[in-house]
N, C-alpha and C positions, 0 to 999 in steps of 0.2 A: 568526582565524576558520578553521574547518576545513571540509573536504568531508564530505558525508553521503550515505547512500543512503536514499531515500524509497521505501517499498514500498506498493503497493496490497495489500489483505488477501485478499479472496475471489477465488480463481482464480489468484493469484500466489504468496502465502505459503502459503495452505491451499487444499485442494481446493474447487472451486466447488460450493456448495449454495445454491439459491435461498433468500434471506432466512435465512441461517444464524443460528440462535438457540438451538439445542440443543447442549449441551456434548458429548453422545455422538456428534454428527455431525462434530465437528472432526477433521480429518486434515490434517497438513502435506503439502505437495507433497514427493515423495521428494527427499532431499538438501537441502531448504531449511534445515534446522537447521544442517547442516554448513557451508553457504555463509554463513549469518549468523555462525556461530562464527569463520569466517575473517575476516570484517569486524571482529568484536569484537576478535580477536587483533591487528589492525592499528590499533585505536583509532578506527575509523571508525563514527560514530554511525549507527544503523539506526532509522528512524522510520516507523511505519505511518501512511498517509494513506488513509482509507476513506470512501466514501459509504455511508451506512446509512439509506436511505430507508424501510426497514421500521420503524424507530423512528417516523419522522415520519408514516407511514401508519397507525400503530397496530397493526402486525402483531406486534411484540414490544417489550419495554421496555429502558430503559437498563441495568437490572439484568441482563437476559438477555445484552445486548451485552457487559457487563463480565465475566460468567461465561465467555463464549466467549473473550474476551481473556485471562482468567486461565488457561484451559485451554491456549491457545496458549503462554503463558509457561511453563507446566509442561512441555509437550512440547519447547520450545526448551531449557529448563534441563537436561533429560535428556541433551542433546548438548553441554552447556557453552556454550550460546548465550543471548542475550537481546536484546530490543529496548529502545531508549533512550527511546521515547516513542510515543504513539499519539493520533491526531486523527481524529475521526469527524464527518461532517456528516449530520444527520437530515433535512435540507431537501429538498423535492421539490415540483413543481407540484401533485401530488396529496396533499401532506402535510396534516395536520390542525392547525388552530389556528396557533400561532406557527411551525410547521414548514412551512406552506404558502407556498412561495416558488419561483417558476419559475426564478430565476437568482441564488440566494444566492451571495455572494462565496466562501463555503466549499465549495460543491458543485462537485466536479470536473465540467467541465474548468476551472473558475475556480481560481485559485491561492491562495485565502485560507488554507487549512490549511498549505500549504507556507511561505507568507510568515510566518505566526505561528510555526511550528516553527523557522524560520530565526532569527527574532528571539529566541525563548526559549532556543534551544540554541547561539546564536552560530555559525551555519552560513553558509559562503560558497556561495551558490546557484550561482554561475558554475562552481564546481568540483564540483558535486554531480550526482547522477542520480536520476531518478524511474523506477521500474520497475513496470510493470503489464501487465494482460492486455487492456486496452481502449484504443481511440484517445483516450478522454477522459483517461486517465492520461498518455498521451504529450503531449496538449495542455496539461494542467495543468502538467506539468514545463516545457514550453517557455514557457508564460506566466509562470512563476516565474523563468525564466532558467537553468534546469537543462538538462542533456542528458537524453534520455529513451530508455528501452529498452522494447520490447514483447516479452513472453513468449508463446509459443504453447501455453500451458495455459489452463484456464478458457475465457473467451470468445475469447481469442486463438487457440484451436485451430481456429477457423472460417477462418483465413487472411484474405486480403484485403489491400488496400494500406494503407500506414502512412506517417506522417511521422516515425517513430522514427529516432533516430540509430543504434540497434543493435536487431537482432531476434535472439532466442535461443529455443531450444526450451523452456527452463524457467528458473526462478530460479537454480539452481546454475550453469547455463551463462552466464547474463547476468552474475552476480557474478564468475565466473572471468574472463570477457572484460574486464569493467570493471577488475578488479584487475591484469590483464596489460597494461593501458594501451591496449587496442584502441579 
């Protein structure tokens, strides 16, 4: 079993846009593609773990979500980088129909998506990291048995206290520090 890096999407991998669903609004955090390429070069799986309550609330569709993910894949590929998997939770207390759920096991801070990814990709969670811009990302990582890093981009730019094992200005710094064994 191998270590992996789990990444939140909005505000961590790409610039924060409320309820991102338009391809033309996708912009990677500066240096994110190069940081992911460094992980790829070392054979470390990179897996996106993202809450997408906009789907559950009816603000946008799974197709629009997938179009955004496809655009992210294209932008990463331009820099020789790729992600190895992506998991999204549409569940929310204000969700509609089957997506209305105040505490679904997949919705961060719950660890459901990380646990499923670990099983499907044969990942050792105790050697892995969850990187995100919110305390719910930190908590999801800890609940899954990972170490967690908080980046000060997206919602993380507001500052505040954290239970993160590592705090970095952005994803490239977090990855560099993780790879250096910090």
